[in-house]
C-alpha positions in Angstrom: -9.5 31.1 3.4 -10.6 27.5 2.7 -10.3 25.9 -0.7 -11.8 23.0 -2.6 -9.5 21.1 -4.9 -11.1 19.2 -7.8 -9.9 16.8 -10.5 -9.9 17.5 -14.2 -12.8 15.3 -15.1 -16.3 16.7 -15.1 -17.7 14.4 -12.6 -19.5 15.1 -9.3 -17.1 12.9 -7.4 -14.0 14.7 -8.6 -13.5 16.6 -5.3 -10.1 15.7 -4.0 -10.0 18.1 -1.0 -13.0 20.0 0.4 -12.9 23.2 2.4 -9.2 23.1 3.5 -7.0 26.0 4.1 -4.0 26.3 1.7 -0.9 28.5 2.2 -1.5 32.1 1.3 1.6 32.2 -0.9 0.4 29.3 -3.2 0.8 30.3 -6.9 0.0 28.9 -10.3 2.5 26.2 -11.2 3.1 25.2 -7.5 2.8 21.5 -6.8 0.1 20.2 -4.4 0.6 16.7 -3.0 -2.7 14.9 -2.4 -2.1 11.3 -1.1 -4.7 8.7 -2.0 -6.7 10.6 -4.6 -8.7 7.7 -6.2 -8.5 7.4 -9.9 -6.0 10.2 -10.1 -3.6 8.1 -8.1 -1.2 5.9 -10.1 -2.5 2.4 -9.2 -6.1 3.3 -10.2 -5.4 5.6 -13.1 -7.0 4.9 -16.5 -7.3 6.7 -19.8 -10.8 7.9 -19.2 -11.6 10.8 -21.6 -8.2 10.1 -23.3 -6.4 11.6 -20.4 -2.9 10.3 -19.9 -2.0 8.5 -16.7 -0.1 10.5 -14.1 3.6 10.1 -13.3 4.8 8.1 -10.3 7.1 10.4 -8.3 9.1 9.5 -5.2 10.0 12.2 -2.7 12.7 11.8 0.0 14.4 14.5 2.0 12.8 17.2 -0.1 14.1 15.7 -3.4 11.7 14.4 -6.0 12.5 11.7 -8.5 10.3 10.4 -11.4 9.9 6.6 -11.2 7.3 6.4 -14.1 7.0 9.2 -16.5 3.6 10.9 -17.3 1.7 9.4 -20.2 1.4 11.7 -23.2 -1.2 11.7 -26.0 1.2 9.8 -28.4 1.3 7.0 -25.8 -2.5 6.7 -26.0 -2.4 6.4 -29.8 0.5 4.0 -29.9 -1.6 0.9 -29.7 -4.2 2.0 -32.4 -4.3 0.1 -35.6 -4.4 2.3 -38.7 
């Protein structure tokens, strides 16, 4: 069965992968690596719709390591003046 993977923003261009087969044993919570996914990719990420920027993760020999942590909502508010 083919699957379309979309981003979290409600935009027509948020299709990351169109009509590709995914493994039958894929379950909620599994990670899906999508190289070069535009504004969802670390170098092009922004805070559009107050969405935190993604983490930067390196993978080598099946082991993942976080290089830059995921941005959380408190990070978005940190620069605001009261």
